[in-house]
VEXSE-474697 format. One record per residue (C-alpha): residue in one letter; y, x, z. Coordinates in steps of 0.05 Angstrom, whole numbers. Example, Ala and Ser with C-alpha at 12.3 -4.5 7.8 and 13.67 -1.06 7.14 Angstrom:
BEGIN
aa:py:px:pz
A:-90:246:156;
S:-21:273:143;
END
This chain:
BEGIN
aa:py:px:pz
M:1310:2183:437;
N:1347:2218:381;
L:1315:2276:353;
I:1343:2333:309;
S:1308:2333:242;
N:1254:2384:229;
K:1292:2412:166;
K:1358:2420:209;
F:1323:2454:266;
E:1287:2499:215;
E:1353:2516:186;
L:1381:2538:252;
K:1319:2575:274;
A:1321:2614:208;
T:1389:2644:229;
G:1350:2682:281;
R:1402:2669:333;
L:1372:2613:371;
P:1362:2635:446;
S:1286:2642:454;
P:1239:2684:499;
K:1218:2742:458;
G:1168:2800:458;
V:1131:2809:525;
A:1156:2742:553;
L:1135:2701:491;
A:1064:2739:490;
L:1055:2722:566;
I:1071:2649:556;
N:1019:2647:496;
L:971:2683:536;
T:976:2643:602;
Q:968:2578:559;
Q:894:2602:548;
D:837:2586:596;
D:802:2654:597;
F:857:2706:607;
T:854:2755:665;
A:902:2794:707;
S:882:2855:666;
D:908:2819:602;
V:974:2808:635;
T:979:2879:661;
R:965:2905:588;
I:1018:2862:560;
V:1072:2875:614;
Q:1059:2956:601;
S:1092:2949:536;
D:1157:2933:566;
P:1182:2989:613;
A:1246:2949:637;
L:1200:2889:661;
A:1149:2937:690;
G:1199:2973:731;
R:1228:2907:756;
L:1161:2883:777;
L:1145:2945:813;
K:1211:2940:850;
L:1199:2870:866;
A:1131:2884:893;
N:1155:2939:936;
A:1212:2897:961;
S:1163:2842:984;
T:1127:2895:1031;
H:1193:2904:1069;
G:1174:2979:1074;
R:1114:2965:1121;
M:1065:2993:1070;
R:1060:3050:1024;
P:1097:3038:961;
V:1068:3004:901;
V:1061:3051:845;
S:1007:3018:803;
L:1029:2964:753;
S:962:2928:760;
Q:970:2928:837;
A:1040:2898:828;
V:1016:2841:783;
I:957:2823:833;
M:1005:2824:890;
L:1060:2783:858;
G:1014:2734:824;
I:1012:2714:749;
P:1062:2654:759;
M:1115:2703:790;
V:1105:2753:733;
R:1110:2700:677;
K:1174:2672:711;
T:1204:2741:719;
A:1189:2757:645;
L:1219:2692:618;
G:1283:2698:661;
L:1293:2777:640;
S:1275:2760:567;
L:1330:2703:562;
L:1379:2735:608;
S:1380:2804:572;
E:1392:2770:506;
N:1442:2719:529;
L:1479:2740:593;
A:1544:2743:553;
G:1571:2721:486;
P:1628:2709:440;
C:1639:2632:458;
K:1705:2641:501;
G:1699:2567:530;
F:1624:2578:553;
D:1613:2601:622;
Y:1550:2648:612;
E:1547:2674:684;
G:1556:2603:712;
F:1503:2576:664;
W:1450:2627:684;
S:1462:2617:758;
R:1461:2541:753;
S:1398:2546:710;
L:1361:2592:760;
A:1377:2547:819;
S:1358:2488:780;
A:1289:2521:762;
I:1276:2534:833;
A:1295:2468:859;
N:1255:2430:805;
Q:1192:2471:820;
W:1197:2455:894;
L:1202:2380:872;
G:1140:2391:827;
Y:1100:2416:888;
R:1123:2361:929;
A:1106:2306:881;
Q:1047:2340:854;
T:1072:2328:783;
A:1065:2401:756;
G:1067:2471:771;
D:1100:2531:737;
E:1122:2484:679;
T:1176:2455:727;
F:1210:2522:735;
T:1211:2532:661;
C:1241:2461:652;
G:1293:2473:705;
L:1311:2543:674;
L:1316:2516:602;
A:1341:2445:611;
Q:1409:2463:588;
V:1387:2515:537;
G:1416:2469:480;
R:1484:2482:505;
L:1473:2555:504;
A:1442:2548:434;
L:1506:2516:408;
A:1550:2570:444;
T:1509:2625:407;
L:1505:2591:338;
F:1580:2567:337;
P:1618:2604:388;
A:1690:2588:363;
E:1673:2513:345;
Y:1637:2500:409;
S:1692:2530:450;
E:1739:2477:417;
V:1687:2422:434;
L:1679:2442:507;
A:1756:2441:514;
Q:1762:2370:483;
A:1707:2347:528;
E:1729:2378:591;
G:1731:2320:651;
K:1703:2270:601;
P:1635:2233:607;
L:1572:2265:579;
A:1571:2213:524;
E:1638:2238:497;
L:1610:2310:496;
L:1547:2288:459;
R:1590:2248:409;
L:1633:2309:396;
E:1572:2356:387;
R:1536:2310:339;
E:1601:2297:300;
R:1615:2375:291;
F:1542:2403:289;
A:1499:2345:268;
A:1458:2356:333;
D:1474:2349:404;
H:1451:2399:462;
R:1397:2351:485;
E:1368:2351:415;
L:1370:2424:410;
A:1340:2436:478;
S:1283:2386:465;
A:1267:2420:401;
L:1266:2486:425;
L:1219:2470:485;
R:1171:2433:436;
D:1173:2497:390;
W:1153:2540:449;
G:1090:2494:462;
L:1115:2458:523;
P:1079:2390:536;
N:1116:2329:513;
V:1126:2299:581;
F:1170:2359:598;
V:1204:2357:530;
D:1221:2282:541;
A:1244:2297:615;
V:1293:2353:590;
F:1321:2305:536;
H:1335:2248:585;
H:1348:2287:653;
E:1424:2281:648;
A:1421:2204:643;
P:1348:2186:672;
E:1372:2113:675;
E:1372:2107:600;
A:1304:2136:588;
G:1270:2068:609;
F:1212:2104:643;
E:1167:2059:687;
E:1188:2071:761;
G:1141:2113:794;
S:1105:2137:730;
R:1097:2213:719;
S:1152:2213:665;
Y:1199:2179:714;
L:1187:2229:770;
I:1191:2291:725;
T:1257:2268:695;
H:1290:2245:760;
S:1268:2309:795;
L:1299:2347:740;
H:1363:2307:748;
F:1363:2321:823;
A:1350:2395:809;
A:1411:2397:763;
H:1456:2362:811;
L:1433:2408:867;
A:1447:2472:824;
E:1516:2443:812;
I:1529:2438:885;
C:1510:2510:895;
L:1562:2536:847;
L:1621:2493:872;
E:1677:2506:923;
E:1674:2472:992;
D:1717:2413:976;
A:1686:2396:910;
R:1615:2408:940;
R:1633:2357:995;
R:1647:2304:945;
M:1584:2313:907;
L:1536:2314:967;
P:1533:2243:981;
R:1501:2231:912;
L:1450:2285:925;
Y:1419:2240:982;
V:1421:2180:940;
L:1382:2220:885;
G:1334:2244:936;
A:1320:2175:960;
R:1298:2155:890;
L:1246:2210:898;
G:1224:2185:964;
M:1260:2234:1008;
D:1301:2221:1065;
A:1366:2261:1087;
D:1324:2310:1129;
A:1274:2325:1075;
V:1333:2336:1024;
N:1366:2382:1073;
V:1302:2425:1080;
L:1289:2427:1010;
A:1357:2447:987;
D:1365:2503:1044;
Q:1295:2529:1014;
V:1322:2526:943;
V:1386:2564:963;
T:1345:2622:998;
E:1301:2629:936;
W:1360:2624:891;
Q:1394:2685:926;
D:1329:2725:926;
W:1318:2711:849;
G:1392:2727:835;
Q:1379:2800:863;
I:1318:2804:819;
L:1350:2780:755;
H:1419:2804:772;
V:1450:2735:769;
Q:1511:2716:812;
T:1493:2670:870;
H:1531:2645:932;
T:1525:2638:1004;
L:1522:2566:1030;
P:1518:2535:1098;
P:1456:2496:1120;
F:1457:2430:1082;
A:1450:2390:1150;
E:1513:2424:1172;
M:1549:2401:1112;
A:1520:2335:1111;
A:1542:2324:1188;
A:1614:2338:1165;
M:1611:2284:1109;
P:1656:2222:1121;
V:1599:2175:1095;
A:1563:2119:1122;
P:1491:2136:1147;
D:1457:2084:1097;
V:1489:2125:1035;
M:1451:2184:1061;
G:1389:2149:1080;
A:1392:2175:1150;
G:1361:2108:1183;
Q:1287:2098:1179;
Q:1304:2032:1146;
Q:1337:2068:1083;
Y:1278:2114:1072;
P:1256:2088:1001;
L:1180:2084:985;
R:1134:2074:929;
I:1102:2007:946;
L:1045:1965:912;
V:1042:1896:928;
V:972:1861:913;
D:965:1787:916;
D:935:1730:874;
S:997:1686:888;
M:1054:1693:837;
A:1102:1664:890;
I:1082:1714:944;
L:1088:1770:892;
N:1158:1753:871;
L:1178:1742:941;
L:1157:1811:963;
E:1178:1844:904;
K:1251:1816:915;
M:1251:1836:987;
L:1227:1904:979;
A:1266:1921:919;
S:1330:1898:950;
A:1316:1946:1008;
G:1315:2003:958;
H:1241:2008:948;
T:1205:2024:882;
V:1157:1966:876;
I:1097:1949:827;
T:1049:1890:833;
A:976:1872:820;
R:942:1802:816;
N:877:1822:849;
G:841:1877:885;
R:810:1907:828;
E:874:1915:789;
G:905:1938:855;
L:856:1990:861;
E:866:2017:791;
K:943:2020:798;
A:937:2054:865;
L:896:2109:843;
E:940:2116:780;
W:1009:2107:810;
Q:995:2138:880;
P:1038:2092:920;
Q:1059:2110:991;
L:1049:2043:1020;
I:1007:1981:998;
V:1019:1907:1020;
T:955:1871:1004;
D:931:1800:1017;
W:862:1791:1047;
V:831:1734:1007;
M:835:1748:931;
P:786:1739:872;
E:746:1793:840;
M:757:1843:902;
D:788:1821:964;
G:835:1860:1010;
L:779:1887:1052;
A:738:1915:993;
L:805:1946:968;
C:821:1982:1035;
K:747:2009:1039;
S:747:2035:965;
L:814:2068:978;
R:792:2103:1039;
E:731:2130:1003;
S:777:2165:952;
K:815:2229:971;
A:878:2199:939;
G:872:2133:981;
R:866:2167:1047;
M:940:2181:1057;
M:965:2111:1034;
Y:995:2065:1090;
I:961:1998:1080;
I:989:1929:1110;
M:944:1871:1106;
L:968:1799:1096;
T:924:1746:1128;
V:927:1673:1154;
L:872:1695:1206;
E:890:1712:1275;
D:821:1715:1301;
E:810:1784:1339;
E:743:1799:1307;
K:773:1791:1238;
L:832:1836:1254;
V:783:1888:1282;
E:747:1883:1218;
A:808:1895:1178;
F:828:1958:1216;
E:753:1988:1210;
A:757:1978:1138;
G:819:2024:1136;
A:880:1975:1145;
D:938:2009:1182;
D:975:1943:1202;
Y:974:1871:1186;
I:1022:1809:1180;
I:1003:1741:1191;
K:1025:1690:1141;
P:1071:1656:1136;
F:1118:1716:1151;
S:1192:1727:1160;
E:1233:1781:1123;
R:1249:1807:1194;
A:1177:1816:1211;
L:1162:1850:1143;
K:1220:1900:1151;
A:1195:1913:1223;
R:1124:1931:1197;
L:1153:1973:1142;
R:1193:2015:1192;
A:1126:2034:1226;
G:1097:2052:1156;
Q:1162:2092:1138;
R:1153:2134:1199;
V:1080:2149:1183;
V:1095:2164:1109;
Q:1156:2210:1128;
L:1113:2250:1179;
Q:1056:2253:1123;
E:1112:2280:1071;
E:1133:2336:1127;
I:1061:2355:1137;
L:1048:2363:1063;
L:1109:2408:1060;
E:1088:2451:1115;
R:1018:2452:1088;
E:1044:2477:1023;
D:1083:2531:1063;
V:1020:2551:1097;
R:981:2551:1031;
R:1032:2596:1000;
S:1031:2640:1061;
A:958:2646:1063;
A:957:2663:986;
E:1006:2715:997;
L:968:2748:1057;
A:906:2746:1017;
V:939:2788:962;
T:968:2834:1013;
N:901:2844:1047;
Q:870:2857:977;
R:926:2907:966;
L:917:2939:1034;
L:843:2944:1022;
E:851:2976:956;
A:900:3026:985;
A:856:3043:1040;
L:803:3062:988;
T:844:3094:940;
D:870:3169:938;
S:947:3162:932;
L:955:3225:892;
T:903:3220:838;
Q:893:3141:840;
M:819:3154:844;
P:771:3127:896;
N:781:3167:963;
R:729:3201:1009;
R:720:3136:1046;
Y:703:3096:989;
G:657:3150:958;
L:616:3161:1022;
E:607:3083:1028;
R:586:3077:955;
F:541:3135:966;
D:505:3097:1022;
Q:499:3037:978;
E:470:3075:919;
W:423:3110:967;
A:396:3046:993;
A:389:3017:924;
S:350:3078:901;
L:302:3073:958;
R:290:2996:948;
H:279:2999:874;
E:248:3069:872;
R:296:3095:822;
P:326:3168:814;
L:396:3181:846;
S:436:3248:833;
C:504:3271:848;
M:552:3325:834;
L:605:3365:875;
L:659:3394:834;
D:713:3446:856;
I:771:3468:818;
D:768:3544:814;
R:819:3586:845;
F:860:3527:864;
K:893:3562:925;
Q:918:3613:878;
I:952:3561:837;
N:987:3535:899;
D:1009:3601:921;
T:1036:3625:854;
H:1063:3560:827;
G:1078:3519:889;
H:1048:3452:915;
D:1085:3407:866;
V:1046:3443:809;
G:983:3439:852;
D:991:3365:858;
A:1003:3358:785;
V:939:3400:769;
L:899:3350:818;
R:923:3290:779;
H:908:3325:710;
S:836:3343:733;
A:829:3275:758;
K:846:3249:691;
L:797:3300:655;
L:742:3281:703;
K:751:3206:689;
Q:750:3222:613;
A:688:3257:616;
L:647:3215:660;
R:589:3170:638;
K:604:3094:646;
E:553:3086:703;
D:581:3147:743;
V:624:3139:803;
A:677:3193:819;
C:720:3200:882;
R:763:3254:911;
L:735:3281:978;
G:797:3322:995;
G:833:3379:970;
E:810:3405:904;
E:736:3378:913;
F:709:3315:873;
L:645:3277:884;
V:606:3244:825;
I:552:3196:842;
C:499:3186:786;
P:458:3123:798;
E:390:3122:764;
A:400:3191:735;
D:347:3247:744;
L:368:3318:754;
R:361:3336:679;
S:410:3286:653;
T:458:3298:710;
A:461:3372:698;
L:473:3358:623;
A:533:3314:645;
A:555:3364:689;
E:557:3420:634;
R:596:3368:591;
I:645:3359:645;
R:652:3435:655;
K:665:3446:583;
T:717:3391:583;
F:758:3428:634;
E:746:3496:600;
S:773:3472:535;
A:832:3436:564;
T:902:3466:578;
F:952:3447:631;
D:1021:3456:610;
Q:1061:3491:666;
A:1135:3497:648;
G:1120:3511:574;
Q:1063:3562:595;
P:994:3542:586;
L:949:3542:647;
K:874:3547:641;
L:831:3506:690;
T:756:3516:706;
V:709:3479:752;
S:648:3499:791;
I:597:3443:796;
G:536:3435:842;
V:480:3386:824;
A:428:3353:866;
G:380:3298:861;
R:342:3255:911;
D:267:3272:927;
A:215:3243:975;
T:230:3297:1027;
M:303:3276:1036;
G:312:3232:1096;
S:386:3214:1084;
V:444:3212:1036;
E:474:3269:1080;
V:418:3315:1063;
L:429:3301:988;
L:502:3317:993;
K:487:3379:1035;
M:443:3403:977;
A:496:3391:924;
D:543:3431:967;
Q:496:3490:969;
A:492:3488:896;
L:566:3488:892;
Y:569:3547:938;
T:517:3585:897;
A:561:3568:833;
K:624:3598:869;
Q:588:3657:892;
A:555:3671:821;
G:627:3675:788;
R:654:3605:784;
N:661:3563:722;
R:588:3541:720;
V:537:3491:737;
V:483:3501:790;
V:426:3453:800;
F:396:3456:871;
S:326:3480:875;
R:287:3492:940;
K:259:3555:907;
T:322:3581:878;
A:396:3559:865;
A:405:3598:799;
P:450:3568:744;
P:418:3537:687;
A:412:3571:617;
G:479:3570:583;
G:519:3569:651;
K:576:3619:657;
END
């Protein structure tokens, strides 16, 4: 793997023109690499970018399909969409906004971003399928070709010439021309950029090798192998998405070959590709990237003039990751040759203990194991695998010279799925494999469906949480509403009785609010309510709970507060309103509030009684001239000293 020198990369980086996520996107990437970040941290960062905040709100509302009230809170949008979606949107917007066009005439900027977006989505789906990674796969797919963009940005005229010279020629020729002209090729630049942005080395290496994965030399079935070949498949699928019909038809056969290397048959490739196209079109609208409409891949495949075995349509062509375990080198070599010639990826182990280690590390889909072996026999291997979560899904074929019925029952009870009697023929082995292939393929489909269900359940949970928040929130002031306030009051009442602690409350009413509505209109009245909610929140103590009961009336619950401290807090709130000014079309509008205060005592039988006492005190404050605090007393409801 050739690497650009640190000195050369730092020189290019110093120009300040290398494509890179900036501002909010970079801050989000750094934040989400930590272990202790919260949704509130993400919201705080997003708030600093109005364009991103607006796009997220638009995206959140689009996902409701008009079935619910509009999402107006950025924190709600972040929770509803999920942090991975927020991070991906920020990354896409950051890079697109800076690099959607440029001076390099030979570089197709629009096609570059459309292709990169499709590659990102496809690569993420493959990552979910193979359980190799999560959102890093999206980032890798999006930025796999960022080295080409970097060269187009740094050397627009020269790179345009290089692209013209390399048109229609192999990748090796483009890389040669790039190194000759710029002392670095696009693979080296892409890898250096991803490493500089903090991506793990396994993804950096995959980006470097994904255009020619066979040259990487990664062990078949290893994590590096799967990530690199997944990225290669994703890039090929993305290319197909942008082609015209004739060119698309020519490239389709290779897509199925590449899918076979990842353990997918034609049907699995078709399902995944259709899913990618749908999400590609949705993301294109979000990021303003051009996409295309494609027919279903199964329909396109049906029109292909190719043999079924090229597409892997037959069960015998469905490639598997197979582990062969046997203490006989002759058997190992024979099975490895047979299985590899049928298109399967094969690794071997000399005994059960080594087989167990490789099975848990490599995660084969099917295992062919001998029964009688040193250290750990096939029976013990089966039992150990079935006791592990990873081993329960593996299809196990037992090799044995025993045809005794009791022994075979013992093998099945230990966890074997099938058996072959030694000596065996290639025909018998292939017949057993076909049965295993059907089971493995069904498991793959179930996993995909389960992932869909999991995602749907997660989306439903977020939606339910959002609905719950909406049901308990006043849409005008964004304060808790009457339902929340009364339910919370019941809870605080019960806690006060249980722990024998004081409990008080306030009822606030904006003075002469009807006159404001009649004089200035309901729009101004709504603005006054929002302004009042803001003033109230600022004046509250940390432990107090406020809500809007309705109209211009607010409730403040004061847990573990006696009448004296609550009255002082109420007077502070009254003064806050009295000293504040609401600007109405350039004219100051003075606001005042009347407040009734009451506290729980031993004679009160319910929270409704306490609320009624506070309401009587509020009524007294109104009757006494407004803009005052009145504390309820069974003897008198006169305002406290200092009230107005």
